[in-house]
FIPAVEX-743251 format. One record per residue (C-alpha): residue in three letters; chain; x, y, z. Coordinates in nm, 2 decimals. Each point is the difference from the previous one (the first is absolute). Example, Ala and Ser with C-alpha at 12.3 -4.5 7.8 and 13.67 -1.06 7.14 Angstrom:
<rs>
R  residuo  cadena      c1      c2      c3
R      ALA       A    1.23   -0.45    0.78
R      SER       A    0.14    0.34   -0.07
</rs>
This chain:
<rs>
R  residuo  cadena      c1      c2      c3
R      MET       A   -0.97    9.97    8.84
R      THR       A    0.06   -0.10   -0.36
R      LYS       A    0.27   -0.26   -0.05
R      ASP       A    0.09    0.11   -0.35
R      ASN       A    0.31    0.23    0.03
R      ASN       A   -0.05    0.14   -0.35
R      ILE       A   -0.34    0.16    0.07
R      GLU       A   -0.01    0.35    0.13
R      TRP       A   -0.30    0.05    0.23
R      SER       A   -0.15    0.26    0.23
R      LEU       A   -0.25    0.07    0.27
R      ILE       A   -0.19    0.32   -0.07
R      CYS       A   -0.31    0.18    0.13
R      ASN       A   -0.19    0.29   -0.14
R      ALA       A    0.00    0.35    0.15
R      GLU       A   -0.33   -0.05    0.18
R      ASN       A    0.11   -0.31    0.17
R      PHE       A    0.34    0.15    0.08
R      GLU       A   -0.18    0.28    0.19
R      ARG       A   -0.16   -0.26    0.22
R      CYS       A    0.34   -0.16    0.06
R      LYS       A    0.14    0.33    0.12
R      GLN       A   -0.26    0.01    0.27
R      ASN       A    0.08   -0.36    0.11
R      LYS       A    0.26   -0.03    0.27
R      GLU       A    0.08   -0.35   -0.12
R      PHE       A    0.13    0.14   -0.33
R      SER       A    0.29    0.20    0.14
R      GLN       A    0.12   -0.31    0.19
R      LEU       A   -0.01   -0.20   -0.32
R      VAL       A    0.21    0.27   -0.16
R      ALA       A    0.26   -0.02    0.28
R      LEU       A    0.01   -0.38   -0.03
R      ALA       A    0.04    0.03   -0.38
R      ARG       A    0.29    0.24    0.05
R      CYS       A    0.17   -0.26    0.23
R      VAL       A   -0.04   -0.27   -0.26
R      ASN       A    0.15    0.23   -0.26
R      ALA       A    0.30    0.07    0.21
R      MET       A    0.06   -0.37    0.06
R      ASN       A   -0.04   -0.09   -0.36
R      PHE       A    0.24    0.28   -0.10
R      ILE       A    0.29   -0.12    0.22
R      TYR       A   -0.06   -0.36   -0.12
R      ALA       A    0.01    0.11   -0.36
R      ALA       A    0.32    0.20    0.06
R      VAL       A    0.19   -0.29    0.14
R      GLN       A   -0.11   -0.22   -0.29
R      SER       A    0.18    0.24   -0.24
R      ILE       A    0.36   -0.08    0.13
R      THR       A    0.21   -0.07   -0.31
R      ASP       A    0.34   -0.09    0.16
R      PRO       A   -0.05   -0.21    0.31
R      THR       A    0.37    0.01    0.09
R      ALA       A    0.02    0.38    0.01
R      PRO       A    0.02    0.17    0.34
R      SER       A   -0.31    0.19   -0.08
R      ALA       A   -0.19   -0.33   -0.05
R      PHE       A    0.06   -0.09    0.36
R      ARG       A   -0.11    0.35    0.10
R      GLU       A   -0.32   -0.04   -0.20
R      ARG       A   -0.08   -0.34    0.14
R      ILE       A    0.06    0.08    0.37
R      ASN       A   -0.18    0.33   -0.03
R      PHE       A   -0.30   -0.17   -0.15
R      TYR       A   -0.04   -0.19    0.33
R      PHE       A    0.05    0.32    0.20
R      PHE       A   -0.27    0.19   -0.19
R      ALA       A   -0.23   -0.30   -0.02
R      SER       A    0.03   -0.04    0.37
R      ALA       A   -0.08    0.37    0.07
R      ILE       A   -0.30   -0.01   -0.25
R      LEU       A   -0.13   -0.32    0.15
R      TYR       A    0.01    0.15    0.35
R      GLU       A   -0.20    0.30   -0.13
R      ALA       A   -0.24   -0.24   -0.17
R      LEU       A   -0.07   -0.18    0.32
R      GLU       A   -0.06    0.33    0.18
R      LEU       A   -0.24    0.11   -0.28
R      ILE       A   -0.19   -0.33    0.03
R      LYS       A   -0.04    0.06    0.37
R      LYS       A   -0.15    0.34   -0.07
R      MET       A   -0.23   -0.15   -0.27
R      LYS       A   -0.13   -0.25    0.25
R      ALA       A   -0.22    0.26    0.15
R      THR       A   -0.18    0.05   -0.33
R      PHE       A    0.03   -0.34   -0.17
R      GLY       A    0.01   -0.23    0.31
R      ARG       A   -0.33   -0.16   -0.09
R      ASN       A    0.07   -0.01   -0.37
R      GLU       A    0.02   -0.37   -0.10
R      ARG       A    0.27    0.07   -0.27
R      PHE       A    0.21    0.20    0.25
R      GLN       A   -0.03   -0.29    0.24
R      GLN       A    0.12   -0.25   -0.26
R      GLU       A    0.27    0.20   -0.18
R      LEU       A    0.16    0.24    0.24
R      LEU       A   -0.10   -0.06    0.36
R      PRO       A    0.19   -0.34    0.02
R      LEU       A    0.32    0.20   -0.03
R      LEU       A   -0.08    0.17    0.33
R      LYS       A   -0.09   -0.32    0.17
R      ASP       A    0.30   -0.19   -0.12
R      LYS       A    0.25   -0.04    0.30
R      LYS       A    0.30   -0.04   -0.23
R      ALA       A   -0.09    0.31   -0.20
R      ARG       A   -0.04    0.20    0.32
R      GLU       A    0.34   -0.12    0.12
R      VAL       A    0.17    0.08   -0.33
R      ALA       A   -0.16    0.35    0.01
R      SER       A    0.09    0.08    0.36
R      LEU       A    0.36   -0.14    0.01
R      HIS       A    0.13    0.06   -0.35
R      LEU       A   -0.22    0.23   -0.20
R      LYS       A   -0.06    0.28    0.25
R      PRO       A    0.36    0.07    0.10
R      ILE       A    0.13    0.07   -0.35
R      ARG       A   -0.32    0.18   -0.11
R      HIS       A    0.05    0.24    0.29
R      SER       A    0.38    0.04   -0.01
R      SER       A    0.15   -0.09   -0.34
R      VAL       A   -0.26    0.02   -0.28
R      PHE       A   -0.27    0.26    0.05
R      HIS       A    0.21    0.18    0.26
R      PHE       A    0.38    0.00    0.04
R      ASP       A    0.09    0.01    0.37
R      PRO       A    0.37    0.05    0.09
R      ASN       A   -0.07   -0.11    0.35
R      ALA       A   -0.13   -0.33   -0.11
R      PHE       A    0.30   -0.05   -0.23
R      GLN       A    0.23    0.09    0.29
R      ALA       A   -0.16   -0.26    0.22
R      THR       A    0.04   -0.26   -0.27
R      ILE       A    0.36    0.09   -0.08
R      ASN       A    0.09   -0.03    0.37
R      LYS       A   -0.10   -0.36    0.01
R      ILE       A    0.23   -0.13   -0.29
R      PRO       A    0.35   -0.12    0.08
R      ASP       A    0.31    0.18   -0.11
R      GLU       A    0.07   -0.10   -0.36
R      ASP       A    0.11    0.14   -0.34
R      CYS       A   -0.28    0.23   -0.11
R      VAL       A   -0.10   -0.03   -0.37
R      PHE       A   -0.21    0.32   -0.04
R      LEU       A   -0.04    0.02   -0.37
R      ILE       A    0.02   -0.23   -0.30
R      ALA       A   -0.04    0.14   -0.36
R      LYS       A    0.05   -0.09   -0.36
R      GLY       A    0.13    0.30   -0.20
R      THR       A   -0.07    0.36    0.12
R      ALA       A   -0.37    0.04   -0.09
R      ASN       A   -0.21    0.07    0.31
R      LYS       A   -0.26   -0.26   -0.10
R      ASP       A    0.27   -0.27    0.03
R      VAL       A    0.11    0.10    0.35
R      HIS       A   -0.11   -0.20    0.30
R      PHE       A    0.06    0.13    0.35
R      GLN       A    0.00   -0.36    0.13
R      PHE       A    0.08    0.07    0.37
R      ALA       A   -0.33    0.20    0.04
R      ASP       A   -0.20   -0.28   -0.14
R      ARG       A    0.18   -0.26    0.22
R      MET       A   -0.10    0.21    0.30
R      THR       A   -0.36    0.00   -0.12
R      VAL       A    0.01   -0.38   -0.03
R      ARG       A    0.12   -0.01    0.36
R      MET       A   -0.29    0.23    0.11
R      MET       A   -0.24   -0.23   -0.19
R      ILE       A    0.14   -0.31    0.18
R      GLY       A   -0.02    0.16    0.34
R      ALA       A    0.10   -0.19    0.32
R      TYR       A    0.10   -0.34   -0.14
R      SER       A    0.29   -0.21    0.12
R      GLY       A   -0.03   -0.30   -0.25
R      ASP       A    0.12   -0.04   -0.35
R      VAL       A   -0.03    0.33   -0.17
R      ARG       A   -0.04   -0.14   -0.35
R      GLU       A   -0.28   -0.23    0.11
R      GLN       A   -0.18    0.29    0.17
R      ILE       A    0.03    0.21   -0.32
R      ASN       A   -0.14   -0.28   -0.21
R      ASN       A   -0.29   -0.04    0.24
R      ILE       A   -0.07    0.38   -0.01
R      VAL       A    0.02    0.00   -0.39
R      GLU       A   -0.24   -0.30   -0.01
R      GLY       A   -0.24    0.18    0.24
R      VAL       A    0.01    0.32   -0.20
R      ASN       A   -0.06   -0.18   -0.33
R      ASN       A   -0.29   -0.20    0.14
R      LEU       A   -0.16    0.31    0.15
R      LYS       A    0.06    0.20   -0.32
R      ASP       A   -0.17   -0.26   -0.22
R      ARG       A   -0.30   -0.04    0.24
R      PHE       A   -0.05    0.37    0.02
R      LEU       A    0.03    0.07   -0.37
R      ILE       A   -0.24   -0.28   -0.10
R      GLY       A   -0.25    0.08    0.28
R      ALA       A    0.01    0.38   -0.04
R      THR       A   -0.04   -0.02   -0.38
R      ASN       A   -0.29   -0.24    0.02
R      PHE       A   -0.17    0.21    0.27
R      LEU       A    0.05    0.32   -0.19
R      ILE       A   -0.14   -0.12   -0.33
R      LEU       A   -0.31   -0.16    0.16
R      GLU       A   -0.07    0.30    0.23
R      LEU       A    0.04    0.25   -0.29
R      LYS       A   -0.25   -0.20   -0.21
R      GLU       A   -0.23    0.01    0.30
R      LEU       A    0.03    0.38    0.00
R      GLY       A   -0.10    0.01   -0.37
R      PHE       A    0.33   -0.02   -0.19
R      ALA       A   -0.04   -0.21   -0.31
R      GLY       A    0.28   -0.20   -0.17
R      PHE       A    0.08    0.00   -0.37
R      ASP       A    0.30   -0.11   -0.21
R      SER       A    0.18    0.17   -0.28
R      GLY       A   -0.24   -0.13   -0.26
R      ALA       A   -0.32    0.11    0.18
R      GLN       A   -0.17    0.33    0.09
R      PRO       A   -0.05    0.09    0.37
R      SER       A   -0.35   -0.03    0.14
R      ASN       A   -0.14    0.26    0.23
R      GLY       A    0.01   -0.20    0.32
R      ARG       A   -0.31   -0.04    0.21
</rs>
């Protein structure tokens, strides 16, 4: 990848080469992986745009970044498992993506923390899962909503996100804050490794399929 953030650049192939790509089962898997990278980059960009870090909505954005990042990462790992059948012997796949499946810590994070909220509170909203979580908390004053003004964008239904955090933690009897910090660290590490590995893999594989790179000051070539 180019390291100059001011250069616009592209990967393009001509119509003839694209026709060949359409017949190649590897291509659709690369498209699915690219979509996963786009989704992750989107939520990361969204949380970077917070203007008032003290607003209730700012906490909502930050915590939901980790919820959605967790769900997308779970799906990313599932996609990599499927891609293994096609790319398992591919050296770049073995270097960039396969280590995520072999990493014991990554598998543990996915199974214990990513999967529960992906299934029950991010891509699906399961009242039964929320009920089970609510039943485990002690009797206490319940702060359900925090807002600044009356605009809907500044409303945070905090209790719902607190219950999602508890789903994410799972069965844990130690220091909750320590566990949350460990999960955040694990998600950040997995996110960075996935984005770097997937982006590198995609660019190199697309070039292998005949896509040619050019920047804003050049004309595209026809590929191979």
